[in-house]
C-alpha positions as a printed Julia matrix, in Angstrom:
211×3 Matrix{Float64}:
  14.14   20.67   -6.16
  12.48   18.4    -3.6
  14.56   16.27   -1.24
  11.87   13.56   -1.58
  12.18   11.32   -4.63
   9.67    8.64   -5.59
  10.68    5.73   -7.83
   7.73    4.02   -9.43
   5.85    2.62  -12.38
   2.16    3.57  -12.81
   1.16   -0.11  -13.09
   2.7    -1.28   -9.85
   2.3    -1.17   -6.08
   3.75    2.3    -6.46
   0.14    3.45   -6.73
  -0.17    2.83   -2.99
   2.81    5.05   -2.26
   1.58    7.73   -4.69
  -1.59    7.94   -2.62
   0.44    8.15    0.58
   2.58   10.94   -0.85
  -0.51   12.87   -1.85
  -1.9    12.44    1.67
   1.4    13.64    3.16
   1.09   16.84    1.14
   4.83   17.37    0.63
   6.54   18.19   -2.67
   8.18   15.18   -4.29
   9.92   14.29   -7.51
   8.73   11.26   -9.48
  11.18    9.07  -11.36
   9.47    6.6   -13.65
  11.17    3.27  -14.27
  10.34    0.69  -16.9
  10.09   -3.02  -16.28
  13.37   -4.32  -17.56
  16.58   -2.42  -18.14
  15.94    0.73  -16.09
  14.46   -1.15  -13.11
  17.24   -3.75  -13.18
  20.04   -1.36  -14.1
  22.92   -0.56  -11.75
  21.71    2.95  -10.92
  18.39    1.74   -9.54
  19.81   -1.44   -8.02
  21.88    0.86   -5.81
  18.52    2.16   -4.51
  16.76   -1.21   -4.29
  18.85   -4.34   -4.87
  15.61   -6.23   -5.56
  15.16   -4.19   -8.71
  11.49   -3.53   -7.88
   9.38   -0.46   -7.3
   8.29    1.48   -5.36
  11.05    3.11   -3.38
  11.63    6.57   -1.97
  14.7     8.6    -1.16
  14.25   11.27    1.49
  17.48   13.19    1.81
  20.03   10.44    2.44
  17.44    7.9     3.6
  16.19    5.19    1.23
  13.06    3.21    2.04
  11.59    0.3     0.06
   8.5    -1.9     0.63
   5.09   -0.23    0.56
   4.2    -0.77    4.2
   7.55    0.55    5.37
   7.28    3.58    3.08
   3.81    4.39    4.4
   4.96    4.1     8.02
   8.07    6.19    7.31
   6.17    9.0     5.58
   3.57    9.14    8.34
   6.33    9.67   10.91
   8.46   11.95    8.71
   5.56   14.36    8.18
   3.51   14.27   11.41
   1.69   17.46   10.46
  -0.34   15.38    7.99
  -1.85   13.41   10.89
  -1.41   10.03    9.21
  -0.36    8.14   12.35
  -1.62    8.13   15.94
   0.67   10.01   18.3
   3.34    8.06   20.16
   1.84    6.97   23.46
  -1.71    6.97   22.08
  -3.71    3.78   22.69
  -4.4     3.79   18.94
  -0.71    3.32   18.16
  -0.88   -0.42   18.82
  -3.8    -1.13   16.45
  -2.12    1.14   13.89
   1.03   -1.0    13.84
  -1.01   -4.17   14.06
  -3.01   -3.54   10.89
  -0.14   -2.04    8.92
   1.84   -5.22    9.45
  -1.19   -7.48    9.11
  -1.67   -6.07    5.61
   2.04   -6.41    4.8
   2.16   -9.98    6.12
  -0.94  -12.2     6.22
  -3.0   -10.22    3.67
  -0.18   -9.91    1.12
   0.83  -13.54    1.55
  -2.67  -14.94    1.36
  -3.71  -12.96   -1.72
  -0.44  -13.68   -3.53
  -0.8   -17.43   -3.02
  -4.44  -17.3    -4.08
  -3.51  -15.45   -7.29
  -1.0   -18.22   -8.01
  -3.74  -20.8    -7.33
  -1.75  -22.26   -4.43
  -3.95  -23.82   -1.76
  -2.41  -24.54    1.63
  -3.64  -27.93    2.92
  -5.62  -27.68    6.14
  -3.09  -29.76    8.03
  -0.29  -27.36    7.0
  -2.02  -24.03    7.69
  -0.15  -23.66   10.98
   3.08  -23.45    8.95
   2.11  -20.21    7.14
   1.68  -16.84    8.76
  -1.81  -16.24    7.45
  -3.3   -19.63    8.27
  -6.13  -19.47    5.75
  -7.72  -16.85    3.53
 -11.02  -17.18    5.39
  -9.27  -16.48    8.7
  -7.6   -13.39    7.23
 -10.86  -12.03    5.84
 -12.78  -12.77    9.05
 -10.13  -10.94   11.11
 -10.37   -7.84    8.91
 -14.15   -7.9     8.9
 -14.21   -8.16   12.68
 -11.87   -5.16   12.97
 -13.98   -3.03   10.62
 -17.51   -3.87   11.73
 -19.14   -0.8    13.2
 -16.05    1.34   12.56
 -15.03    3.85    9.92
 -11.3     3.32   10.44
  -9.14    0.48   11.62
  -7.08    2.32   14.25
  -8.95    4.94   16.21
 -11.55    7.39   14.98
  -9.62    8.95   12.1
  -7.91    7.96    8.88
  -4.3     6.79    9.14
  -1.65    5.18    6.96
  -2.92    1.82    8.24
  -6.25    2.48    6.5
  -4.5     3.53    3.32
  -2.37    0.4     3.2
  -5.01   -2.08    4.31
  -7.64   -0.45    2.1
  -5.31   -0.62   -0.9
  -4.9    -4.37   -0.42
  -8.64   -4.87   -0.02
  -9.46   -2.77   -3.07
  -6.89   -4.52   -5.24
  -7.93   -7.94   -3.96
 -11.63   -7.39   -4.59
 -10.94   -5.98   -8.05
  -9.08   -9.1    -9.15
 -10.99  -11.71   -7.2
  -8.42  -12.48   -4.52
 -10.6   -11.15   -1.71
 -14.33  -11.61   -1.26
 -16.58   -8.63   -1.93
 -17.97   -8.49    1.57
 -20.23   -5.46    2.23
 -18.02   -4.24    5.08
 -14.97   -4.3     2.78
 -16.76   -2.55   -0.08
 -18.07    0.25    2.14
 -14.65    0.74    3.74
 -12.78    0.88    0.43
 -15.36    3.2    -1.16
 -15.03    5.58    1.79
 -11.24    5.63    1.49
 -11.2     5.99   -2.28
 -13.42    9.08   -2.01
 -10.64   10.98   -0.24
  -9.27   13.89   -2.33
  -5.69   12.61   -2.09
  -6.78    9.16   -3.31
  -8.58   10.7    -6.28
  -5.54   12.86   -7.15
  -3.21    9.88   -6.95
  -5.36    7.8    -9.31
  -5.59   10.68  -11.77
  -1.82   11.15  -11.79
  -1.0     7.49  -12.33
  -3.78    6.94  -14.88
  -2.47    9.91  -16.87
   1.04    8.44  -16.77
  -0.3     5.07  -17.95
  -2.1     6.73  -20.84
   1.01    8.66  -21.8
   3.13    5.51  -21.79
   0.65    3.7   -24.03
   0.73    6.39  -26.72
   2.75    5.4   -29.8
   6.02    7.25  -30.37
   5.87    9.91  -33.07
């Protein structure tokens, strides 16, 4: 039995963590939770008091929030090479873009999906400023580069790329050529393909009528 447990739902941000787990290459146990009683029940609330997925338990350590889970797994399993080494000049950009995705990108796309527009005179009050500023910053970081932090794939690419892919799919982020090429490159990774296949199969199974 694995000491790494993954709590998720196949139609959730857990898909990001599934991809990260597949990249990490370690055995893990999946526990599926439904929206409603199981996700809000006392057993899971002891894992995540927010009653939301995803979450992981690694031994006695519990981690929630996608960005934090990605960062944790990259450090917990360094043999997978998903984070620049401590002391590397790439470590700074790695942290920068992990947290940029978790902060400005998440905030900007969430407000856009809710059709909330921040008035120009109040943009200084929100962490992302404006959606155009967020998108321009990402495009500037990716132009002429394959990856956002150094010359190889890291958890920062996985997390940022997941946000860009999701945002472009549902109209929250512009389909800029740089974004589309970046996301296509990331989604072609074997671990990304495996993760999608696993979660799509779970979705199909859940949709089947009970016999």
